[in-house]
C-alpha positions in Angstrom: 0.0 0.0 0.0 1.4 3.4 -1.0 1.7 6.0 1.7 2.0 9.8 1.6 5.4 11.0 2.6 7.2 14.4 2.7 4.1 16.5 2.0 4.4 18.9 4.9 6.8 21.4 3.2 4.5 21.6 0.2 1.4 22.0 2.5 2.9 24.9 4.4 4.5 26.6 1.4 3.4 30.2 0.8 2.3 29.2 -2.7 0.0 26.5 -1.4 -1.5 28.8 1.2 -2.1 31.5 -1.4 -3.8 29.0 -3.7 -5.9 27.8 -0.7 -7.0 31.4 0.0 -8.0 32.0 -3.6 -10.1 28.8 -3.5 -11.7 29.6 -0.1 -12.9 33.0 -1.3 -14.8 31.8 -4.3 -18.3 33.1 -4.1 -17.6 34.8 -0.7 -15.4 37.8 -1.7 -17.9 40.4 -0.5 -18.3 38.9 3.0 -16.7 40.9 5.9 -14.5 38.0 7.1 -13.1 37.4 3.6 -12.5 41.1 3.0 -10.8 41.5 6.4 -8.5 38.5 5.7 -7.7 39.8 2.1 -7.0 43.3 3.4 -3.6 42.0 4.8 -3.5 38.8 2.7 0.3 38.4 2.7 0.6 39.1 6.5 -2.3 36.7 7.3 -0.8 33.9 5.2 2.7 34.4 6.8 1.2 34.2 10.3 -0.8 31.1 9.3 2.3 29.5 7.9 4.3 30.3 11.1 1.6 28.8 13.3 1.4 25.6 11.1 5.2 25.1 11.1 5.4 25.6 14.8 2.4 23.5 15.5 0.8 26.3 17.4 -2.2 26.6 15.0 -5.6 26.0 16.7 -9.0 26.1 14.9 -11.5 28.7 16.0 -15.1 28.2 17.1 -17.8 27.2 14.6 -20.9 29.3 13.8 -23.8 27.0 13.7 -27.3 27.2 12.2 -30.0 24.9 11.0 -31.5 24.4 7.5 -34.8 22.8 7.0 -35.0 21.8 3.4 -35.5 19.0 2.6 -35.0 18.0 6.2 -33.5 19.7 9.3 -29.7 19.7 9.3 -27.1 21.3 11.6 -24.7 23.3 9.5 -21.4 24.4 11.1 -19.4 27.2 9.5 -15.7 27.4 10.4 -13.9 30.8 10.6 -12.5 32.0 7.3 -8.8 31.4 8.2 -9.7 27.8 9.2 -11.3 27.3 5.8 -8.0 28.4 4.2 -6.2 25.7 6.2 -8.8 23.2 5.1 -8.2 24.0 1.4 -4.4 23.9 2.0 -4.7 20.4 3.5 -7.0 19.1 0.7 -4.7 20.6 -2.0 -2.0 18.2 -1.0 -3.7 15.2 0.5 -6.8 14.8 -1.8 -4.9 14.1 -5.1 -3.0 11.2 -3.3 -6.3 9.6 -2.1 -8.1 10.4 -5.4 -6.1 7.7 -7.3 -7.6 5.0 -5.1 -11.3 6.1 -5.2 -13.6 4.2 -7.5 -14.9 5.8 -10.6 -18.5 5.9 -9.6 -18.1 7.8 -6.3 -19.3 11.3 -7.2 -19.5 13.5 -4.0 -17.1 16.5 -3.9 -14.7 15.3 -6.5 -13.4 17.3 -9.5 -15.3 16.5 -12.7 -18.0 14.6 -10.8 -21.0 16.1 -8.8 -24.7 15.6 -8.4 -25.8 15.8 -12.0 -23.0 13.5 -13.2 -24.1 11.0 -10.6 -27.8 11.2 -11.7 -26.7 10.8 -15.3 -24.8 7.6 -14.3 -27.8 6.4 -12.3 -30.1 6.8 -15.3 -27.5 5.0 -17.5 -27.7 2.0 -15.3 -31.5 2.1 -15.1 -31.5 1.6 -18.9 -29.2 -1.4 -18.7 -30.6 -3.4 -15.7 -34.1 -4.5 -14.6 -33.8 -3.6 -10.9 -32.2 -1.0 -8.6 -31.5 -1.2 -4.9 -31.6 2.4 -3.5 -30.0 2.9 0.0 -29.4 5.8 2.3 -27.1 5.9 5.4 -28.9 7.2 8.5 -27.4 10.4 9.9 -24.2 9.9 8.1 -22.0 12.9 9.0 -23.1 12.9 12.7 -22.3 9.2 12.9 -18.7 9.1 11.4 -16.5 7.6 14.1 -13.3 9.6 14.8 -11.2 6.6 15.8 -12.1 4.6 12.7 -11.6 7.6 10.4 -8.2 8.5 11.9 -7.1 4.9 11.7 -7.8 4.9 7.9 -6.0 8.2 7.5 -3.0 7.0 9.6 -2.6 3.9 7.4 -2.2 6.1 4.3 -0.4 9.2 5.6 3.2 8.6 6.7 4.0 12.2 7.2 3.5 12.8 10.9 3.1 16.6 10.5 0.3 16.2 8.0 -1.3 13.6 10.2 -1.1 16.0 13.1 -3.1 18.6 11.2 -5.7 16.1 10.0 -6.1 14.8 13.5 -6.5 18.4 14.9 -9.3 19.2 12.4 -11.1 15.9 13.1 -10.9 16.2 16.9 -11.9 19.9 16.8 -15.3 18.9 15.3 -18.1 20.5 17.3 -20.8 18.3 18.9 -23.3 17.0 16.3 -26.9 15.8 16.7 -27.4 12.6 18.6 -27.4 9.4 16.5 -28.5 7.0 19.2 -27.1 3.9 17.5 -25.9 0.7 19.1 -23.8 -2.0 17.4 -22.7 -5.5 18.3 -20.3 -5.4 21.3 -21.5 -2.0 22.6 -22.5 -1.6 26.2 -24.9 1.1 27.5 -22.4 3.9 27.5 -20.4 3.1 24.3 -22.3 5.6 22.0 -21.6 8.4 24.5 -17.9 7.5 25.0 -16.8 7.3 21.4 -16.1 10.6 19.6 -18.1 10.9 16.4 -19.5 13.4 13.9 -18.0 15.7 11.3 -19.5 19.2 10.8 -21.5 19.6 7.6 -20.0 22.6 5.9 -16.3 21.9 6.1 -14.5 21.0 2.9 -12.4 18.5 4.9 -15.6 16.8 6.1 -16.6 16.0 2.5 -13.1 14.6 1.8 -12.9 12.6 5.0 -16.4 11.1 4.2 -15.0 9.8 0.9 -12.0 8.3 2.7 -14.3 6.7 5.4 -16.5 5.0 2.8 -13.8 4.1 0.3 -13.3 0.6 1.7 -17.1 0.1 1.5 -17.1 1.2 -2.2 -14.4 -1.4 -3.0 -16.3 -4.1 -1.0 -19.4 -3.5 -3.1 -17.6 -3.4 -6.4 -15.1 -6.2 -5.9 -16.9 -8.6 -3.5 -20.6 -8.2 -4.2 -20.0 -7.3 -7.8 -23.4 -5.9 -8.9 -24.0 -4.9 -12.5 -23.8 -1.2 -11.5 -23.0 0.8 -8.5 -23.0 4.6 -7.8 -22.6 6.6 -4.6 -23.0 10.2 -3.7 -22.0 10.9 -0.1 -24.5 8.8 2.0 -26.8 7.9 -1.0 -25.9 4.8 -3.0 -27.5 2.4 -5.4 -26.8 -1.1 -6.8 -28.2 -2.4 -10.1 -28.8 -6.0 -11.3 -31.2 -8.1 -13.3 -31.9 -10.4 -10.3 -34.1 -8.9 -7.5 -33.2 -11.6 -5.0 -29.5 -10.9 -5.5 -30.1 -7.2 -4.6 -31.9 -8.2 -1.4 -28.9 -10.3 -0.5 -26.7 -7.4 -1.3 -28.7 -5.2 1.1 -28.0 -7.6 4.0 -24.3 -7.7 3.1 -24.1 -3.9 2.9 -25.9 -3.5 6.3 -23.4 -5.9 7.9 -20.4 -4.1 6.3 -21.6 -0.7 7.4 -22.1 -1.9 10.9 -18.4 -2.4 11.1 -18.0 1.4 10.3 -20.6 2.1 13.0 -23.1 3.2 10.4 -26.7 2.1 9.9 -29.1 2.2 6.9 -32.5 3.9 6.9 -35.0 1.1 7.4 -37.7 2.9 5.3 -35.4 4.3 2.6 -33.7 1.1 1.4 -35.9 -0.5 -1.3 -35.6 -2.5 -4.5 -37.4 -0.8 -7.4 -38.1 -2.1 -10.9 -36.1 0.0 -13.3 -39.1 0.9 -15.4 -40.8 2.3 -12.3 -37.8 4.5 -11.6 -36.5 5.5 -8.1 -35.9 8.7 -6.1 -32.3 9.8 -6.2 -30.6 13.1 -5.2 -33.7 15.3 -5.5 -35.1 13.7 -8.6 -37.5 10.9 -9.6 -35.3 9.2 -12.1 -36.8 6.9 -14.8 -35.1 5.3 -17.8 -36.4 7.8 -20.2 -37.2 10.9 -18.1 -36.6 12.7 -14.8 -39.0 14.5 -12.6 -38.2 16.9 -9.8 -38.9 15.6 -6.3 -42.1 17.2 -4.9 -40.3 18.4 -1.8 -37.9 20.4 -4.0 -40.7 22.0 -5.9 -42.6 22.9 -2.7 -39.4 24.2 -1.2 -39.0 26.6 -4.1 -42.6 27.8 -3.7 -41.9 28.6 0.0 -38.6 30.3 -1.0 -40.3 32.5 -3.6 -42.9 33.6 -1.0 -40.2 34.5 1.5 -38.2 36.4 -1.1 -41.3 38.3 -2.2 -42.0 39.4 1.3 -38.3 40.4 1.9 -38.1 42.3 -1.3 -41.3 44.2 -0.7 -39.8 45.4 2.6 -36.5 46.3 1.1 -34.5 43.6 2.9 -33.0 42.1 -0.2 -32.2 43.3 -3.7 -32.8 42.0 -7.2 -29.3 40.4 -7.3 -30.1 38.2 -4.3 -33.4 37.2 -5.9 -31.8 36.4 -9.3 -29.1 34.4 -7.6 -31.5 32.2 -5.7 -33.8 31.7 -8.7 -31.0 30.9 -11.1 -29.5 28.4 -8.6 -32.8 26.5 -8.5 -33.2 26.7 -12.3 -29.8 25.1 -12.6 -31.0 22.1 -10.6 -34.5 21.9 -12.0 -33.3 22.3 -15.5 -31.8 18.8 -15.4 -35.3 17.3 -15.2 -38.4 17.5 -17.4 -39.7 20.6 -15.7 -40.4 23.1 -18.4 -44.0 23.6 -17.4 -43.2 23.7 -13.7 -40.5 26.3 -14.1 -42.6 28.5 -16.3 -45.7 28.4 -14.0 -43.8 29.1 -10.8 -41.8 32.0 -12.1 -44.8 33.5 -14.0 -46.7 33.7 -10.8 -43.8 35.3 -8.8 -44.1 39.1 -8.8 -41.5 41.2 -6.9 -42.6 44.8 -6.0 -41.5 47.4 -3.4 -43.7 48.9 -0.8 -46.8 46.8 -1.2 -47.9 43.4 0.0 -46.5 40.6 -2.3 -48.9 38.8 -4.5 -48.8 35.2 -3.2 -48.4 32.3 -5.5 -51.7 30.5 -6.0 -51.5 27.3 -3.8 -53.9 25.3 -6.0 -51.9 26.2 -9.2 -48.6 25.4 -7.6 -49.9 22.1 -6.4 -51.3 21.1 -9.8 -48.1 22.0 -11.5 -46.0 20.0 -9.0 -48.3 17.0 -9.5 -48.2 17.2 -13.3 -44.6 17.9 -14.0 -44.5 15.7 -17.0 -47.2 17.8 -18.7 -45.4 20.6 -20.6 -48.6 22.4 -21.7 -49.9 25.3 -19.6 -52.5 24.2 -17.0 -54.7 27.2 -17.8 -54.8 30.1 -20.2 -54.3 33.5 -18.6 -57.5 35.6 -18.3 -56.1 38.3 -20.6 -55.5 35.8 -23.3 -59.0 34.3 -22.9 -60.5 37.7 -23.3 -58.5 38.3 -26.4 -56.2 41.0 -24.8 -52.6 40.7 -25.7 -50.1 40.1 -22.9 -46.5 41.0 -23.2 -44.2 38.2 -22.0 -40.5 38.2 -21.5 -39.0 34.7 -21.7 -36.3 34.2 -19.0 -34.2 31.3 -18.0 -36.0 28.1 -17.7 -38.9 29.1 -20.0 -40.6 31.1 -17.3 -41.4 34.8 -17.0 -38.4 35.4 -14.8 -37.6 38.7 -16.4 -41.1 40.1 -16.1 -41.1 39.2 -12.4 -37.7 40.7 -11.6 -37.6 43.8 -13.9 -41.0 44.7 -15.4 -42.8 44.9 -12.0 -40.0 46.8 -10.2 -40.4 50.5 -9.3 -38.0 51.5 -12.0 -40.3 50.0 -14.5 -43.4 51.5 -12.9 
């Protein structure tokens, strides 16, 4: 087994720290913490380099908050200078581990990602008769520190690099309770073992891939299904034999127990390929994709909140456009032309007056009929023979009319 040696000088070099700072600021240059760090960039990087080389570096406290879509999650945001250190570590260590990862692991890897994983999932649906869809229960809060550090220690021979990796793992803030017991545990074992990585750290995503790399190879080389894809804690196996996939589920459950992980009892099912299966926010079928209803309803709620915030002057058009375009980028990978058009056509942003709410019945009908690309009803002006000017925006909807034509500048 190859090990990583002599990487510490490269990790602490000024060039690597500068590259890490450039990568950490992507999409965050206007934030106060980023601006303060960049105001004296050279001095900050030199101080950070001195702390790392002298082993006096200590991570700062996390800022925590919850997100509730599609389910409640605890997000932990590290201080900006710590995020620079995370990038510096991954710049050096990740390429070494990358060579050993399987091809069909898609989370937080260059050239991979959510949509590439869904493409591969759909490719296997077309080739095999059945799919076993699985989801690890409370994955990030359940990652065991001792097991993770053991896997890192076997591959990283540089003691200084291993010191930094151990420091980041052990500095993880407390995560939500998992409440899981495994063979050999006593009453106090779950409370005595350190576990959990903060969702939001770049290193957490990388460590998660290291943690499940052995499981990936077990599935591919020991179980040998026709197809296998994994994105973080979601994975799927494909085969022409349904009984074989149920046997694979038992084997996967036993293997994951060795990692102190458990599968969701109600989220592990075998689906006929023709029926499709839910995966990464889509309902994927061999010939089409539909957006998950929770994702569509989440956008309805987000539009309503943005309408209220914009009418009170709390946000500007750029924030509205950014949020809408991000959702369009995700929804555009499914057959959602009618959904996108209807949702955006009903979203009007205006200052100083109560927002016009999206019609619940209309939104519900669109979400239930995503495969239907024709309009659900003809606007009243068109039924009466009155022309209605429309501006076609991204995704086929009236995004431009909502964001520009109804603004105060446009009257």
